[in-house]
C-alpha positions as CSV (number, residue, x, y, z in Angstrom):
1,M,-127.8,-47.5,41.5
2,E,-127.4,-50.5,39.9
3,A,-131.2,-50.4,38.9
4,N,-130.6,-46.9,38.2
5,R,-132.8,-45.6,40.8
6,H,-132.0,-43.7,43.3
7,N,-133.7,-41.4,46.4
8,H,-133.6,-37.7,47.0
9,I,-130.3,-38.0,48.7
10,T,-128.0,-39.5,46.0
11,A,-129.6,-37.4,43.1
12,T,-128.3,-34.3,45.5
13,Y,-124.4,-36.1,46.2
14,H,-124.4,-36.3,41.9
15,L,-125.7,-33.3,41.6
16,L,-123.3,-31.8,44.1
17,N,-120.5,-33.8,42.7
18,K,-121.1,-32.8,39.4
19,K,-120.9,-29.3,40.3
20,S,-117.8,-29.3,42.1
21,Q,-116.3,-31.3,38.9
22,R,-117.3,-28.2,36.8
23,N,-116.3,-25.7,39.0
24,Q,-113.0,-27.7,39.3
25,Y,-112.5,-27.4,35.8
26,M,-113.6,-23.7,35.6
27,R,-111.0,-22.8,38.4
28,D,-108.2,-24.8,36.1
29,T,-109.0,-23.3,33.0
30,Y,-109.5,-19.9,33.8
31,G,-108.0,-19.6,37.0
32,N,-104.6,-18.7,36.3
33,Q,-104.0,-16.7,33.1
34,K,-100.1,-17.0,33.5
35,K,-99.9,-20.2,32.3
36,N,-100.9,-20.8,28.1
37,D,-103.6,-22.5,26.5
38,I,-101.6,-25.8,25.2
39,D,-100.9,-26.2,29.1
40,I,-104.2,-25.8,30.5
41,K,-105.8,-28.4,27.9
42,R,-103.0,-30.7,28.6
43,E,-103.5,-30.8,32.0
44,R,-107.2,-30.8,31.9
45,L,-106.4,-34.2,29.6
46,A,-104.3,-35.5,32.3
47,S,-106.7,-35.0,35.1
48,Q,-109.6,-37.0,33.2
49,G,-107.0,-39.6,33.1
50,H,-106.0,-39.7,29.3
51,T,-102.5,-40.4,28.5
52,I,-100.3,-37.6,27.2
53,D,-97.8,-38.2,24.6
54,V,-96.4,-34.5,24.9
55,D,-95.6,-34.3,20.9
56,K,-98.8,-35.6,19.7
57,T,-100.7,-33.8,21.9
58,K,-98.9,-30.2,21.2
59,K,-99.8,-30.5,17.5
60,I,-103.4,-32.0,18.3
61,L,-103.9,-29.2,20.7
62,E,-102.6,-26.3,18.3
63,D,-105.1,-27.5,15.1
64,D,-107.8,-26.3,17.9
């Protein structure tokens, strides 16, 4: 991995992992229509490891 070389098993693992993350994002974003868009975006940012300042985030997300 460090030499940026891998076999088909490693490549398959990374592709499946990426697909799983994309599917989870789609479920989180579009699966629960009861939440409003700001809450969904806030949760997505938090799941990606961003720290959330609620007031600042609300202003940024409302501008989107």
